[in-house]
N, C-alpha and C positions, 0 to 999 in steps of 0.2 A: 950331570949325573945320568947314567944310562938307566932308563926305565926297566923295571923287572917284569917284562911282559913274557908271553909264551915263547916268542922267537928267541929272546935272550936265554931263557931257561934251556931250550933245546940246543942252543949253540954252545952252552958252557962245557958240555962233554961231547966232543966230536964223535960221530957214530963209529968212525974207524977205530977209536980208542976204547969203545965201550966193551965191557966184558960180555962173554957169551951169555945170553939170557935163556932161561928155560921157562916154558909156559905149559899149563894144563887147562883143560876146559871141562866144565861140568854141564851135563844134560840131565833131563828127566825122561822116564819112559813115556812115549806118546800114548794117548788113550784112543785116538781115532785114526782112520786111514789118512785123513787130511793132515792131522798133527804129525803122523809118522812121515809123510812126504816132506814136511818142513824140517823134521829132525834130520833126515838124510841129506836134504839140500844144504842145511847149515853145516853138518859134519863135513860134507864134501868140500865146502868152501874153506873150512878151517884146517882140514887135513894137510894141505900143502905147507902149512906153517911148521910142520913136524913137531907137534907138541910132545912133551914127555909122556903124557897119557891123556885120554879123555875119560871122565868118570860118568857113571849113570847111577842116579839116586835109587833109593829103596824105600818104599812106602812104609808108613807106620804099621808095626806088627807084621811086616813082611807082605803087605797087601799087594805089592807089585813084584814079588819075587820072581815069578815066571817071566814077566815082561823084561825085568832087569837082566835076567840070565840070557834071554833071547837077544836083547839088544847088544850086550857086551860080547856075546858069542859072534854075532854078525860083524860087529866092528872089528874084532880081532881077525876074523877070517877074510873079510872082504876089502877093508880099507887100508890095511897095512899099518894102522895107527894102534899103538898099545892101548888097551882098555882097562879101566879100573872099575870094579863093581863095589857099590856101597853095600854095607851089611850092618844090621842092627841085631840086638839080642832081646828085643821086646817080644813078649808073648810066645816064646819058643824055648824048648828044652835045649840042652847042650848038644844032644844027638841030632836034633833037627837042624841046628845052626851048623854043626860040623858037616852034615850032609850037603848043605848049600855050599860050603867052602870046597868040599871035594868036587861038587858039580862044576864050580868055577874052574878048578884045576883041570878037570877032564876036558873042559871047553877051551883050554889054552889060556885062561885068564889067571895071571899070577900077581895081579895088583888088586888090593882091597882097601877101601876106605872104611875103617872100622869105627862104628859109632854106637853109643849106648842106645840112642833112639828115644823118641817121645812116645808116651802111651797113646793108644788110639783115641783117648778122650781129648788129646791136644796138648800143645806146648803149655807148660806151666802147671800141669797136673802132676801130682806125686807119682814118682816112678816106683813100681813094685816089681822086683825081679821075679821071673818064673821060678817056682820052687825047685825045679830041676835045670834051671838055665844059668847063663852067665850073669853075674850080679852087676857088672858095670863094663865100661869100655876097656879098662885095663885088663880085666879078667878075659874079655873077648880077644884082645890082642894076644895074650898069653896062649889062649886056646888055638888061635890061628897059627901061631908059631910052632905049636906041637904037631900040626898037621903037615906043614910044608914050608918051603923057603919062599914066602910071599913078600912082596914089597907092600908095606902097610903104612897108610896115612891115617892120622887121627885129627880130631877137631880141636881148635883153640878159640878162645873167646876174648878178644881185646877189651871188651867192656864187662867182662865177667858173666858167666852163665847165670841166668835168672835164679837158679836153685842153689848157687854157691853161697854159703853163709858169709864168707869174706874172701879177701884176696889170697890169704895163706891157703885156704882150702882149694881155691881155684888153681893155684900154681902147683900145689901138691898133687892134685888130680892129674894135671898134665904130666908131671914128672913120673907118676906111676904108669901112665900109658907109654911114655917113652922108655922107661926102664923095663917094661914088659916086652919090648921088642919093636915098637913103632919106628919107622924110618924118618918121619917128618910129621909136623903138625901143619894143618891148613886152617887159616882163620875164617871165622864167620865174617860176613860183610861188615864193613865199617866205613865211615865217611870222614872222620878226623884222623889224619895220619899220626897225630900225637898219641892217640889211643893205642895204635899199633906199636910205636916205639917204646912207650911206657910198659906195655905188656912184654915186649922182647927183653927189656931191661930187667924186669922182675924175674923172667924165666932164666936168664943168664946168671943172675945172682943166686938162683936156686940150684945152679949146676946143670941146667938143661942146655945141651950143646947142639941138639938136633935142629935142622932148618925149621924156621917158622915162616911159612909161605903166606903172604898176604892174599886173602880172598877178595877179589875186586868185583863189585856188582854194578855193571852199567845200568843206568836207570831208563829202561825202555818205557816204563809207565810209572810216573811218580806215585800215583795213587796205589798201584799194586805193590811197589817196593816199600812204601810207607806202611802198608798193611803187614807185609812180611816182617818188617823191622819191629813193629809193635808186638808181634807174636813171639819173636825170638830174643827180645831184649837188646836189640841194636837201636841206637838213638838216631834220630833225624835232626841234625843241627838246624837252628833257626835260619842261618844264612842259606842253607840248602833248600828249605821249604820256600823261602822268599824267591829264590831263583825260578822255581817252577810254579809259583803262584799265578793263577789265571791262564795257565797253558793247557788246561784239560781239553779244550776244543780247538787247539792250535797245534796239530801234530808236527808240522814242519819245524816250528820254533822250538817245540819240546825236544825234538831230536837233536837240534843244534846245541841247545843248552846241555842236554845229556852228554853229548860228545865232549863238550868243553869241560864239564865237571869231571868226567872220567879221565880225560887227558891231563888235567891239572893234578889229580890225585896220583895217577900212575907215573907221570914224569917226575913229580916231586920225590916219590919213593925211589925211582931209578937213580935220580941225582944224589940221593942219600945212601946209595950203596946196595939197594935191593936187586938181586939178579934172578929171582924166581917169582912168578906170578901165577895165581889160579883164578880163572875168570868164570863167573857164574853166567852162563849164556841164556838161560830160559829158552833154550832151543832156537835162539836167534843168532845170526852171525854178523850183521852189519856193523854194530858198534864195536864188537870185539875185533873185527878185521881192521877197523880204523885205529883202534888202540894199539894193536900189534904193530902197525906201520909206524905210528908215532914213537914206539919203543925201539924201532929199528929192526923189527922182525918181518921178513918177507919170505915168500915162497922160494 
């Protein structure tokens, strides 16, 4: 019997016969000159992979609005890589949000990741729309559509959004965003591929035909990613925690384990028919570059 190891998995589908893959990368606006230097270094390393787009996040309540606009404008103008700007409707009127959308358009940015957003108090706190603002992400998507012909991505939650009362409400919310004009959904990070496939099945049964792109989070720091997961409702499987147990002070082994975990997840999705991936980079390129090569994506 042939062992089901990584080499076997990668050889099951010869690279020459693989479908064309599309990838996108997510960054956050750097806060310091040193962080900005790393941002551009990472972007320049990933740009030759010709991603569909790179996205730049948007802080709670629009706290990074100016930095996000500056970064996406430079990406579009200088790198030749299409840029997507994140946008939320937290703490802002419709007119204020519409002004941001028009600013993106004037900067040549026609891709937007439209999110309801979390209140400034943090994830898990009740969301209260601005009295004169967009009431949710579906409403925001509809507003963007009225302004121009944007390519719009929205969020999806394979393990259910922490504030969704049940799965019916979760899928109904996604359907309203797609019906309002979103082109695709990008998932929050997840580490059990079964969660992704069950989510896709629920969505398809509800009549959602738009692409549901898996969001892949390479684990640059297990402690940091576990903290993110705890705040956004993504679970850390026991087997995953055990793989990183005791590696806090062993960065070389941590990096090797992180690469193996991400490779297992991504190649399994690829072998199951996934042709689009969205990578959360945390403004780092090494693990993402390695993953892209494993998936057969080269400059």
